[in-house]
C-alpha positions as CSV (number, residue, x, y, z in Angstrom):
1,M,31.7,-75.6,36.7
2,K,32.1,-72.0,36.4
3,F,31.1,-72.3,32.8
4,K,28.1,-74.4,33.6
5,S,27.3,-71.2,35.9
6,I,27.5,-68.7,33.6
7,L,25.7,-71.0,31.2
8,S,22.8,-71.4,33.2
9,V,22.7,-67.6,34.2
10,L,22.7,-66.7,30.3
11,L,19.9,-69.1,29.7
12,L,17.9,-68.3,32.9
13,S,18.0,-64.5,32.5
14,P,16.2,-64.3,29.3
15,I,13.6,-66.4,30.9
16,A,13.4,-64.2,34.1
17,L,13.4,-61.2,32.1
18,M,10.8,-62.6,29.6
19,A,8.7,-63.4,33.0
20,Q,9.3,-59.8,34.3
21,N,8.5,-58.5,30.8
22,Q,5.0,-60.7,30.9
23,D,4.0,-59.1,34.4
24,E,4.7,-55.3,33.3
25,L,2.8,-56.2,30.0
26,Q,-0.2,-57.4,32.0
27,T,0.2,-54.4,34.3
28,L,0.4,-51.9,31.3
29,K,-3.0,-54.2,29.7
30,K,-4.8,-53.6,32.9
31,Q,-4.0,-49.9,32.7
32,V,-5.1,-49.3,29.3
33,T,-8.4,-51.1,30.1
34,D,-9.1,-48.7,33.1
35,L,-8.2,-45.7,31.0
36,S,-10.4,-46.9,28.4
37,A,-13.4,-47.1,30.8
38,Q,-12.7,-43.6,32.2
39,V,-12.4,-42.1,28.7
40,T,-15.9,-43.9,27.8
41,T,-17.3,-42.5,31.2
42,L,-16.1,-39.1,30.8
43,S,-17.1,-38.9,27.1
44,Q,-20.7,-39.8,28.3
45,Q,-20.3,-37.0,31.1
46,V,-19.6,-34.7,28.4
47,V,-22.4,-35.4,26.2
48,T,-24.8,-35.0,29.2
49,L,-23.4,-31.7,30.1
50,Q,-23.6,-30.4,26.4
51,D,-27.3,-31.4,26.4
52,K,-27.6,-29.1,29.1
53,I,-25.9,-26.0,27.8
54,P,-29.3,-24.9,26.1
55,Y,-31.1,-25.0,29.2
56,Y,-28.7,-23.0,31.2
57,E,-28.3,-20.6,28.6
58,A,-32.2,-20.3,28.6
59,T,-32.1,-20.0,32.4
60,L,-29.5,-17.2,32.3
61,N,-31.4,-15.2,29.6
62,L,-34.6,-15.5,32.3
63,K,-32.5,-14.3,35.1
64,Q,-30.9,-11.0,33.2
65,S,-32.1,-8.9,30.7
66,E,-30.9,-5.6,29.1
67,P,-31.9,-2.5,30.9
68,V,-33.0,-1.1,27.6
69,Q,-35.8,-2.7,25.6
70,R,-37.3,-1.3,22.5
71,K,-40.9,-2.6,21.0
72,T,-43.1,-1.0,18.1
73,K,-44.4,2.1,19.8
74,Y,-42.0,2.7,22.7
75,E,-38.4,2.5,24.3
76,V,-38.0,1.8,27.9
77,R,-34.5,2.1,29.5
78,I,-34.1,1.4,33.1
79,T,-31.4,3.6,34.7
80,E,-31.5,3.0,38.3
81,V,-32.7,0.7,41.0
82,K,-32.4,1.8,44.4
83,Y,-33.7,1.1,48.0
84,D,-33.8,3.6,50.6
85,E,-33.8,2.2,54.3
86,T,-35.0,5.0,55.8
87,S,-38.4,5.4,53.8
88,R,-38.6,1.3,53.2
89,M,-39.0,2.3,49.3
90,L,-37.5,0.6,46.3
91,T,-37.3,3.2,43.5
92,V,-36.9,2.3,39.5
93,K,-35.8,5.4,37.5
94,G,-35.6,5.3,33.9
95,L,-36.3,6.8,30.6
96,V,-39.1,6.2,28.0
97,K,-39.6,7.5,24.7
98,K,-42.5,7.4,21.8
99,L,-40.8,6.0,18.7
100,P,-41.7,7.2,15.1
101,T,-43.6,4.0,14.5
102,A,-46.4,4.9,17.1
103,D,-49.7,6.3,16.2
104,K,-49.6,10.2,16.2
105,D,-52.3,10.5,18.9
106,D,-50.5,7.8,21.4
107,R,-49.9,9.5,24.6
108,L,-47.0,8.4,26.8
109,S,-48.1,6.8,30.3
110,F,-48.0,3.9,32.4
111,S,-51.2,1.8,32.4
112,E,-50.0,-0.9,34.9
113,G,-46.7,-2.2,36.7
114,Y,-45.5,-4.4,39.2
115,L,-42.4,-6.3,40.5
116,L,-41.8,-9.5,41.6
117,T,-39.1,-10.3,44.3
118,P,-36.9,-13.5,44.2
119,E,-39.4,-14.9,46.6
120,G,-42.2,-14.3,44.5
121,L,-43.8,-11.4,46.1
122,K,-45.7,-9.4,43.7
123,V,-45.3,-5.5,44.7
124,N,-47.4,-2.6,43.0
125,P,-45.8,0.7,42.4
126,E,-47.3,3.5,44.9
127,M,-46.9,6.1,42.3
128,V,-45.2,6.7,38.9
129,T,-44.2,10.0,38.4
130,N,-42.3,12.9,36.3
131,G,-40.9,15.1,38.2
132,N,-43.5,16.2,40.9
133,D,-46.3,15.3,38.6
134,S,-47.9,11.9,38.0
135,F,-46.7,10.2,34.9
136,V,-48.9,11.1,31.9
137,I,-47.5,12.7,28.7
138,P,-50.5,13.4,26.5
139,D,-48.6,14.4,23.4
140,P,-45.2,13.7,23.6
141,E,-42.2,14.4,21.2
142,I,-41.1,11.8,18.9
143,D,-37.7,10.1,19.9
144,M,-37.6,12.4,23.0
145,D,-36.6,10.9,26.4
146,Y,-39.1,11.4,29.4
147,A,-37.8,10.6,32.9
148,F,-40.0,8.4,35.0
149,V,-39.5,7.4,38.6
150,M,-41.6,4.3,40.0
151,A,-41.8,3.9,43.8
152,F,-42.6,0.4,45.4
153,P,-43.2,0.1,49.5
154,M,-41.0,-2.8,50.6
155,S,-40.1,-3.6,54.1
156,E,-36.7,-5.0,53.1
157,K,-34.2,-4.7,50.3
158,P,-33.9,-7.5,47.5
159,E,-30.4,-7.8,46.0
160,K,-32.2,-8.4,42.9
161,L,-35.5,-8.1,41.0
162,A,-36.9,-11.3,39.7
163,L,-39.1,-9.2,37.3
164,L,-40.0,-5.6,36.9
165,R,-43.2,-5.4,34.2
166,L,-44.5,-2.2,32.9
167,S,-47.2,-1.6,30.3
168,V,-46.5,1.7,28.4
169,G,-49.4,3.3,26.8
170,V,-53.2,4.1,27.1
171,G,-54.2,0.7,28.3
172,G,-55.5,-2.7,27.0
173,S,-54.5,-3.7,23.3
174,T,-52.7,-0.6,22.5
175,S,-50.2,-0.6,25.5
176,E,-47.0,-2.2,25.0
177,V,-45.3,-4.7,27.8
178,F,-41.6,-4.5,29.0
179,S,-40.6,-7.2,31.2
180,F,-37.0,-6.5,32.7
181,K,-35.5,-9.4,34.8
182,G,-32.8,-9.9,37.1
183,L,-32.1,-6.0,37.9
184,T,-29.6,-5.5,40.5
185,V,-31.0,-3.3,43.4
186,N,-28.3,-0.7,44.6
């Protein structure tokens, strides 16, 4: 009897193990199927996000620009953007210079300028000065920096400027337009 018991255990054990292995195999197959579905979903999400990268890069470029821009005739460098609570004025300080490629008779002046707040409010400068004088340099030296200060009346301080746009030159088609985006206000 003992022999029959041992024999039946020996015969049934592999069957029981096989049944248990079959269950484990089914579980593993289900996990592989689930993981394959997750990989497919994640791959699709990666492709979607990769397609959006150029959009986000372009948006970032629109939001921020270098504080120095060089065109054909002039170069403009923004050195400071500051808000004064007491006077309720935002001042933009910078340097502008005439480049060697400019016409000999080109003078240095600002023909127009404005800023846009992040809310889209357009503000024109109250004045553009060089020291105590209005900013007009009739016969500027080539490659020489000339300081300017633009004062904008503003009731409250914006954290950033959406846009600062300046036209340097006599006006019209001879002027060069400079657009600075995303400048931080101190």
